[in-house]
Each structure stands twice: as C-alpha cells, then as structure tokens.
C-alpha positions as CSV (number, residue, x, y, z in Angstrom):
1,M,-13.4,-23.5,-30.8
2,Q,-10.4,-22.2,-32.8
3,E,-12.7,-19.6,-34.4
4,I,-13.4,-18.2,-30.9
5,I,-9.7,-18.1,-30.1
6,Q,-9.0,-16.4,-33.4
7,N,-11.8,-13.9,-32.6
8,F,-10.0,-13.1,-29.4
9,K,-6.6,-12.8,-31.0
10,Q,-8.2,-10.4,-33.5
11,I,-9.8,-8.1,-31.0
12,A,-6.6,-8.1,-28.9
13,Q,-4.9,-6.3,-31.6
14,I,-7.4,-3.5,-31.4
15,P,-6.8,-1.0,-28.5
16,H,-9.6,-1.1,-26.1
17,C,-8.4,0.1,-22.7
18,S,-11.2,1.6,-20.6
19,F,-12.1,5.1,-21.8
20,K,-10.2,4.4,-25.0
21,T,-12.5,1.9,-26.7
22,E,-13.5,3.8,-29.9
23,E,-11.6,1.5,-32.3
24,L,-13.1,-1.7,-30.9
25,K,-16.5,-0.2,-30.7
26,N,-16.5,0.6,-34.4
27,F,-15.0,-2.9,-35.3
28,L,-17.9,-4.6,-33.3
29,I,-20.5,-2.4,-35.0
30,D,-19.2,-3.3,-38.4
31,F,-18.9,-7.0,-37.5
32,A,-22.5,-7.2,-36.2
33,K,-23.8,-5.5,-39.3
34,S,-21.8,-8.0,-41.5
35,Q,-23.8,-10.7,-39.8
36,N,-27.1,-9.1,-40.9
37,C,-27.9,-7.8,-37.4
38,Q,-29.9,-4.6,-36.6
39,V,-27.4,-2.5,-34.6
40,S,-27.8,0.5,-32.4
41,V,-25.4,2.4,-30.2
42,D,-26.3,4.6,-27.2
43,E,-24.4,7.7,-26.0
44,A,-22.4,5.5,-23.4
45,G,-21.1,3.4,-26.3
46,N,-23.2,0.3,-25.5
47,I,-23.8,-1.8,-28.7
48,H,-27.1,-3.6,-29.1
49,A,-27.2,-6.1,-31.9
50,H,-29.9,-8.6,-32.8
51,K,-31.6,-10.6,-35.5
52,G,-34.5,-13.0,-35.9
53,N,-36.7,-13.7,-32.8
54,P,-34.3,-13.9,-29.9
55,K,-35.4,-15.3,-26.6
56,I,-32.1,-14.8,-24.7
57,C,-29.5,-12.0,-24.7
58,L,-25.8,-12.5,-24.3
59,Q,-23.9,-9.7,-22.6
60,S,-20.2,-8.8,-22.2
61,H,-18.2,-5.6,-21.7
62,Y,-15.6,-4.7,-24.4
63,D,-13.2,-2.6,-22.4
64,M,-10.3,-4.1,-20.6
65,V,-7.9,-3.3,-17.8
66,C,-4.6,-2.3,-19.4
67,M,-1.6,-3.3,-17.4
68,G,2.1,-3.4,-18.3
69,E,2.6,-2.9,-22.0
70,A,-1.1,-3.1,-23.0
71,P,-2.7,-2.2,-25.3
72,N,0.3,-3.6,-27.1
73,I,-0.8,-7.2,-26.4
74,Q,1.3,-10.1,-27.6
75,I,-0.6,-13.3,-27.0
76,Y,1.1,-16.7,-26.7
77,E,0.1,-20.2,-25.6
78,E,1.9,-22.0,-22.8
79,N,0.9,-25.2,-20.9
80,G,-2.7,-25.0,-22.0
81,Y,-3.2,-21.3,-21.3
82,L,-3.5,-18.1,-23.3
83,K,-1.1,-15.6,-21.9
84,A,0.3,-12.2,-22.8
85,K,3.9,-11.0,-22.8
86,N,4.5,-8.2,-20.3
87,S,0.8,-7.1,-20.3
88,S,-2.6,-8.0,-19.1
89,L,-4.3,-10.4,-21.5
90,G,-7.8,-8.9,-21.7
91,A,-9.6,-12.3,-21.4
92,D,-11.7,-10.3,-19.0
93,N,-14.0,-9.8,-20.9
94,G,-12.5,-10.4,-24.3
95,I,-13.4,-14.1,-24.2
96,G,-17.0,-13.2,-23.7
97,V,-16.9,-10.8,-26.6
98,S,-15.3,-13.5,-28.8
99,L,-18.0,-16.0,-27.9
100,M,-20.7,-13.4,-28.8
101,M,-19.1,-12.7,-32.1
102,Q,-19.2,-16.4,-32.9
103,A,-22.8,-16.7,-31.7
104,L,-23.7,-13.9,-34.1
105,K,-22.1,-15.8,-36.9
106,D,-23.7,-19.2,-36.1
107,F,-27.3,-18.5,-34.9
108,E,-30.3,-16.9,-36.6
109,N,-32.2,-15.9,-33.5
110,I,-29.7,-14.0,-31.3
111,E,-29.4,-10.8,-29.3
112,C,-26.2,-9.4,-28.0
113,L,-25.3,-6.5,-25.7
114,F,-21.7,-5.3,-25.8
115,T,-21.3,-2.8,-22.9
116,N,-18.6,-0.1,-22.6
117,D,-16.3,1.0,-19.8
118,E,-17.3,-1.7,-17.2
119,E,-13.9,-1.7,-15.6
120,V,-14.1,2.0,-14.5
121,G,-17.3,2.1,-12.5
122,L,-19.6,0.0,-14.7
123,C,-20.2,3.2,-16.7
124,G,-21.8,1.5,-19.7
125,A,-24.4,-0.4,-17.8
126,N,-25.2,2.6,-15.5
127,N,-25.9,4.7,-18.6
128,L,-27.6,2.1,-20.7
129,T,-30.6,3.3,-22.7
130,H,-31.2,0.3,-25.0
131,T,-34.3,-1.8,-24.3
132,L,-33.6,-5.6,-24.7
133,I,-36.0,-7.8,-26.6
134,S,-35.3,-10.9,-24.5
135,N,-36.4,-11.3,-20.9
136,K,-33.3,-13.4,-20.1
137,L,-29.8,-12.1,-19.9
138,L,-26.7,-14.4,-19.8
139,N,-23.6,-12.4,-18.8
140,L,-20.3,-13.9,-20.0
141,D,-18.0,-12.1,-17.5
142,H,-17.4,-14.8,-14.9
143,E,-14.0,-16.4,-14.4
144,S,-14.6,-20.0,-13.2
145,D,-16.2,-22.7,-15.4
146,D,-17.8,-24.8,-12.6
147,E,-20.0,-21.9,-11.3
148,V,-23.2,-20.1,-12.4
149,V,-23.2,-16.7,-10.7
150,I,-26.5,-15.4,-9.3
151,G,-25.3,-12.6,-7.2
152,C,-22.4,-10.1,-6.9
153,T,-21.0,-7.3,-4.8
154,G,-21.9,-3.6,-4.9
155,G,-19.0,-1.2,-5.0
156,V,-17.9,2.4,-4.4
157,D,-14.9,4.5,-5.4
158,I,-13.5,6.6,-2.5
159,F,-11.2,9.6,-2.8
160,A,-9.1,11.5,-0.3
161,S,-6.5,14.3,-0.9
162,L,-4.2,16.0,1.6
163,N,-2.6,19.4,1.1
164,L,1.2,19.0,0.8
165,E,3.5,21.0,3.1
166,I,6.6,21.6,0.9
167,D,10.1,22.6,2.0
168,E,13.6,22.3,0.6
169,K,16.8,20.8,2.0
170,E,20.0,19.0,1.0
171,E,20.4,15.4,2.1
172,D,21.2,11.9,0.7
173,C,18.5,11.1,-1.8
174,Y,17.4,7.6,-3.0
175,E,14.9,6.1,-5.4
176,I,13.0,3.1,-4.2
177,E,11.2,1.0,-6.7
178,A,8.9,-1.9,-6.0
179,I,9.7,-5.3,-7.7
180,G,8.2,-8.7,-7.7
181,F,4.7,-7.7,-6.5
182,K,1.9,-9.7,-8.2
183,G,-1.0,-7.3,-8.3
184,G,-4.4,-8.8,-9.1
185,H,-8.2,-8.2,-9.1
186,S,-9.2,-6.2,-6.0
187,G,-12.3,-8.4,-5.6
188,I,-11.6,-11.9,-6.7
189,D,-8.1,-11.9,-5.5
190,I,-8.5,-9.9,-2.3
191,V,-8.9,-13.1,-0.2
192,K,-5.4,-14.2,-1.3
193,N,-3.8,-11.6,0.9
194,I,-1.6,-10.4,-2.0
195,K,0.9,-7.9,-0.8
196,S,0.2,-4.3,-1.7
197,S,3.1,-2.2,-3.1
198,I,1.6,0.9,-1.5
199,K,1.5,-0.6,1.9
200,E,4.8,-2.3,1.6
201,V,6.8,0.7,0.3
202,S,5.3,2.9,3.0
203,Y,6.3,0.4,5.7
204,F,9.9,0.2,4.1
205,I,10.3,4.0,4.1
206,T,9.0,4.3,7.7
207,Q,11.3,1.5,9.0
208,N,14.2,3.3,7.4
209,Q,13.2,6.8,8.7
210,G,12.8,8.3,5.2
211,E,11.2,11.6,4.2
212,L,9.2,11.7,1.0
213,C,10.2,13.7,-2.0
214,E,8.0,12.0,-4.6
215,F,5.5,9.1,-4.3
216,K,3.6,7.3,-7.1
217,A,2.1,3.9,-6.6
218,G,-0.7,1.7,-8.0
219,E,-2.2,1.3,-11.4
220,R,-6.1,1.2,-11.4
221,I,-8.8,1.7,-8.9
222,N,-9.9,-1.9,-9.2
223,S,-6.5,-3.5,-9.1
224,I,-4.4,-4.5,-6.1
225,P,-1.3,-2.2,-6.5
226,K,1.7,-3.8,-8.1
227,H,4.1,-0.9,-9.0
228,A,5.5,1.8,-6.7
229,K,8.3,4.3,-7.2
230,V,9.3,6.7,-4.4
231,I,12.1,9.2,-4.1
232,A,13.0,10.0,-0.5
233,F,15.7,11.4,1.8
234,F,17.4,9.0,4.2
235,K,19.9,9.7,6.9
236,N,21.2,6.1,6.7
237,P,21.3,4.1,3.4
238,P,18.3,1.8,3.0
239,K,19.2,-1.8,2.0
240,E,17.7,-3.5,-1.0
241,N,15.6,-6.6,-0.5
242,D,13.4,-9.0,-2.5
243,H,10.7,-6.4,-2.9
244,F,12.6,-3.1,-3.3
245,K,15.4,-1.9,-5.6
246,V,17.4,1.0,-4.2
247,N,19.2,3.5,-6.3
248,Y,21.3,6.2,-4.7
249,I,20.7,9.5,-6.5
250,G,23.2,11.6,-4.4
251,K,23.4,14.3,-1.8
252,I,21.3,16.9,-3.5
253,K,19.1,19.9,-2.7
254,R,15.5,19.3,-3.5
255,I,11.9,19.7,-2.4
256,Y,10.4,17.2,0.0
257,Y,7.1,16.7,1.9
258,K,7.3,18.2,5.4
259,N,4.2,16.2,6.3
260,S,5.7,12.9,5.1
261,Q,4.9,11.3,8.5
262,V,1.2,12.1,8.2
263,I,1.1,10.5,4.7
264,L,3.0,7.4,5.9
265,N,0.8,7.1,9.0
266,L,-2.3,7.2,6.9
267,I,-1.0,4.4,4.6
268,N,0.5,2.3,7.4
269,A,-2.6,2.4,9.6
270,F,-5.1,1.7,6.9
271,A,-6.6,-1.8,7.1
272,Q,-6.2,-3.2,3.5
273,G,-8.1,-6.2,2.3
274,V,-10.9,-8.4,3.7
275,R,-13.1,-6.8,6.4
276,T,-15.9,-9.4,6.8
277,F,-16.4,-13.0,5.7
278,N,-19.7,-14.7,5.0
279,H,-19.5,-18.2,6.4
280,Q,-22.8,-19.2,5.0
281,L,-21.8,-18.4,1.4
282,K,-18.2,-19.3,2.1
283,L,-16.8,-16.1,0.5
284,V,-15.6,-12.6,1.3
285,Q,-18.5,-10.3,2.1
286,T,-16.8,-6.9,2.5
287,S,-13.4,-5.7,1.4
288,I,-11.5,-2.5,0.6
289,N,-8.4,-1.9,-1.6
290,L,-6.1,1.1,-1.3
291,S,-5.5,1.3,-5.1
292,L,-3.5,4.4,-5.9
293,A,-1.4,6.9,-3.9
294,Y,0.3,9.8,-5.7
295,E,1.1,13.5,-5.8
296,K,-0.7,15.9,-8.1
297,D,-1.2,19.7,-8.0
298,N,0.4,20.2,-4.6
299,K,-1.9,17.6,-3.0
300,F,-1.3,13.9,-2.0
301,H,-4.1,11.8,-3.4
302,F,-5.5,8.4,-2.3
303,E,-7.9,6.3,-4.4
304,L,-9.7,3.3,-2.9
305,F,-12.4,0.8,-4.0
306,A,-14.7,-0.8,-1.5
307,R,-16.9,-3.8,-2.2
308,S,-19.6,-5.7,-0.4
309,N,-22.3,-8.3,-1.0
310,D,-24.3,-6.6,1.7
311,L,-25.8,-3.1,1.1
312,Q,-25.6,-1.9,4.6
313,E,-22.0,-3.1,5.0
314,L,-21.1,-1.3,1.8
315,K,-22.6,1.9,3.1
316,N,-20.8,1.5,6.5
317,I,-17.3,0.9,4.9
318,E,-17.8,4.0,2.7
319,F,-18.7,6.0,5.8
320,E,-15.8,4.6,7.9
321,T,-13.3,5.2,5.2
322,L,-14.3,8.8,4.6
323,T,-14.2,9.4,8.3
324,Y,-10.7,7.9,8.6
325,F,-9.2,10.3,6.1
326,K,-11.2,13.3,7.4
327,M,-9.5,12.7,10.8
328,Q,-6.2,13.9,9.2
329,N,-7.9,16.9,7.5
330,C,-8.1,15.3,4.1
331,E,-10.7,16.4,1.5
332,V,-12.9,13.4,0.8
333,S,-15.5,12.3,-1.7
334,S,-17.0,9.1,-3.1
335,A,-18.5,8.2,-6.5
336,N,-19.9,5.4,-8.7
337,F,-21.8,3.7,-5.9
338,Y,-23.8,0.7,-7.0
339,P,-25.7,-1.8,-4.8
340,P,-25.1,-5.5,-4.6
341,W,-26.9,-7.8,-7.0
342,A,-28.9,-10.5,-5.1
343,N,-31.0,-12.8,-7.3
344,K,-34.4,-13.3,-5.7
345,D,-35.5,-15.9,-8.3
346,T,-32.9,-18.5,-9.1
347,K,-35.0,-20.4,-11.6
348,F,-33.0,-19.2,-14.6
349,G,-29.7,-19.9,-12.8
350,E,-30.8,-23.4,-12.0
351,E,-31.7,-23.9,-15.7
352,I,-28.3,-22.8,-16.8
353,L,-26.7,-24.9,-14.0
354,S,-28.3,-28.0,-15.5
355,Y,-26.2,-27.6,-18.7
356,F,-23.1,-27.2,-16.5
357,K,-23.8,-30.4,-14.5
358,K,-23.8,-32.4,-17.8
359,E,-20.1,-31.5,-18.0
360,N,-19.3,-31.4,-14.3
361,P,-21.7,-32.8,-11.6
362,N,-20.1,-30.7,-9.0
363,A,-21.0,-27.4,-10.7
364,K,-22.9,-25.0,-8.4
365,L,-24.7,-21.7,-8.1
366,Y,-22.4,-19.0,-6.7
367,T,-22.3,-15.4,-5.5
368,I,-19.1,-13.6,-6.4
369,H,-17.1,-11.0,-4.6
370,A,-16.7,-8.8,-7.6
371,G,-19.0,-6.5,-9.7
372,L,-21.1,-7.7,-12.6
373,E,-23.4,-5.7,-14.7
374,C,-26.4,-8.1,-14.4
375,G,-27.9,-6.2,-11.4
376,I,-27.7,-2.8,-12.9
377,I,-29.2,-3.9,-16.2
378,S,-32.0,-5.8,-14.6
379,E,-32.9,-2.8,-12.6
380,K,-33.6,-0.9,-15.8
381,Q,-36.1,-3.6,-17.1
382,P,-37.4,-6.9,-15.7
383,L,-34.9,-9.7,-16.6
384,E,-33.8,-13.1,-15.4
385,C,-30.0,-13.0,-15.2
386,C,-27.0,-15.1,-14.4
387,S,-23.3,-15.1,-15.4
388,I,-20.9,-17.7,-16.7
389,G,-17.4,-17.8,-18.1
390,P,-14.1,-19.8,-18.6
391,N,-11.3,-20.2,-16.0
392,I,-9.3,-16.8,-15.9
393,H,-6.6,-16.5,-13.4
394,S,-5.1,-13.2,-12.1
395,P,-7.2,-10.8,-14.1
396,H,-6.3,-7.1,-13.9
397,S,-2.6,-8.0,-13.8
398,T,0.3,-8.9,-16.1
399,D,0.0,-12.5,-14.8
400,E,-3.5,-12.9,-16.3
401,K,-4.0,-16.2,-18.1
402,C,-7.1,-18.1,-19.5
403,E,-7.4,-21.9,-19.7
404,I,-7.9,-23.0,-23.4
405,A,-9.7,-26.2,-22.4
406,S,-12.1,-24.1,-20.3
407,I,-12.9,-21.9,-23.2
408,E,-13.9,-25.0,-25.2
409,K,-16.0,-26.2,-22.3
410,I,-17.9,-22.9,-21.9
411,S,-18.4,-22.6,-25.7
412,K,-19.9,-26.1,-25.7
413,I,-22.3,-25.3,-22.9
414,L,-23.2,-21.9,-24.4
415,Y,-24.0,-23.5,-27.7
416,A,-26.2,-26.0,-26.1
417,I,-28.1,-23.2,-24.3
418,L,-28.4,-21.2,-27.5
419,K,-29.7,-24.2,-29.5
420,Y,-32.4,-24.7,-26.9
421,Y,-33.5,-21.1,-27.3
422,Q,-33.7,-21.1,-31.1
C-alpha cells in the first residue's frame, strides 16, 4: 500500500496538466520498460505496456485537471486523507496510474493502457490506435469504493461568442473578485447545487447596476467555476459580502462594454445545473455547466459542457443551448461530442462486483453522471468493461482529497482480481 502512495507522490512531482503531459509520458514509458514490458506509444500519446500472457487490461488516464498552484503540487496527509496545499491533488486519475505502476512491478502477466488528455474531451481515447491483447478492460478512474461502474454519460463542449460593442467614459470604477466558492467536478458534483462564480458575479453586478469593463471567470470546461474577477463601472458603491471582495479603483476614464446588459442577461437567464433526473437509476440524467466566461479579441466568449446518460437528451440539450445563444446573435459551435456508455452485458461487472462484496456486502453496480473512456475504447474493439476506484472527494478543485484507507481497499480488491487472471 505504501508503495502505491509513494508512486503517487512521485508522479505528483512531474508536471502533467492536460495538454502538458510530455514529462510524465516519458517517465511512464521508461518505467514500463524497466519492468520488462513491451511498450508502444501512439500519436495521441497513449502508452500501451504489456508482458507475459495478459487476460485483463488495466486503464487510467495520466493527465490531470490543474487548479490553483498546480502543477506545483505539495501533498500532505490529514485526518486519513491525501490532500494538496492550494492546488488540485491529481488523484483523478493519478491513483489509478499508481496502482497500474505497482501492478507492472508485481505481476508477470499484465497489460496496461495509460491514456492521454482525458480531461479535455477524452482526446487520448478518441484517437487511440493501439489494439489491446485482452478482451477485458478494467478502468481505474471511478471515485467511490463501493461501486462498480457499468455506464457513464456522453458529453459535448459548446461555445458561443458575442461581438463586443466598445465605448469609453469616465466613472467610478471597481474591481469585483469572487471569494469562497468551492468549485468542483461538473458531472459528479453538479447535483450538489454548488454556487457558480459566473452566475453569482453576474447577479451581483446586475443588482448593483454595474456596466462591465473586464470580465474573466471560470477555470476549465469540465469544472464548476470557482474564480471570477470583474472590473465594472458603478454609479453607487457596491458593498462587499461573503462571496465578493470589492476594491475601489477610482474615478477614471476607460473602455467599457456598451452591450453589458446583453452579456449579463445571457448569464443570468441561463439555467445552470441539473436538467433531468433519472429516478429509476437514482442519479442525474442530464446537466449543463456554464464553465468559462471571458473577453478575447473584441469578443465575449462562453464555454459550456453538457452531459447526459441518454443520447437523445444529450442531442437535445446541445441543440437548445446553441439556439439560446443564437437568439442574442452569438456565433455558436460545438465539439468533442461523445455518446453515453451503456453496458449491454453486465457479466464482467458482476464478476468484479463479487470481489467488492467480500469487502462490503452493500457494494453495487452503478451508472455514473460523468465521462469515462470505457465506452469509447470498447467501440474500437470488442471489450468487456467496467470501472472502479477509491473514494475521491471534490475532484477538479483545490478541495480535492483521497481517502487513504480506500486506496488500500481498492488495491486489495484489484490484486485479488489480477491474481485470478494470472
């Protein structure tokens, strides 16, 4: 168990933010070769490592969502959890990578697939060209140790931009900065109704009759927005509260957005969060997150991420959102559409669940409101798939933490599975 945590602490010191994974890629290639594996890397940066006669393939992505001071990650232990000081931890999916590293050390018949850039549209899985040896894929990217995942949402990135109408005037100018917002994973945490810094700062400015000069809010397309910083003109001084720090800049002449009200209306009227709930599965079915809002190249940009466990609902929410922004003359587009993964044959999932029930009789099969690579990979070749992982709380945020006892539990279960498949 300590070796797995040491693996994790080691890779945490190697930068691996999405789109900036080269150093960790090279480290993992060298590590797999040191364990006498045959190693190949495709153009997307996916690493395929294997030795012996494997019957099951382990899979994790090796990029992470970098929040706060990441990739400068300072890990510490507190109250039974791994945490990071002022940054995301990278347990999503660094713990999976660490488990796979240890499995490469400890087993003779083993196959591992390390995928790249999952957190930015499942790029690695979508562009995978490796052919796996095994016909079973065990993904290690889940975040609850009493569930075996056999289905996940599809998703789509949505973009809108509005031409800014610029003018100049002299008036009392203030900087508004969001404080105390939690952020979080835009799929798993969306049901918690976490406040959006974008929505809240827009409401604050509207209530105080402000006109926008600068606006920048949000962090990642798959994160509930935590940060926001806005500069605006106000006729009357806005008052600080628990969510906003107000700094008076002065009565100055500067450029502002003449169409501020259109931008604020678009944000204020947008329905953030859960759209439909599946009562049979007892989970969110369809949701959307307004992830980023900012000015660039004389345009105001919106970036959103929609998810659904139902293909038609995913298509509908994409269409409805594009139409919503078109109504205010925005230029719109969408990208990285991927369908939901629904496991038609749960035999492999039930087999994996039997190992979980030895540790917890209440363990269950589960469909998750988040994206996993299982569905995309299994579309490329016939595979039986499911996903497991330790308890990770508040991924994609600076509050991310991973339960140490849960890592031990998952490693015990995983090793029992791997011993069976030797």
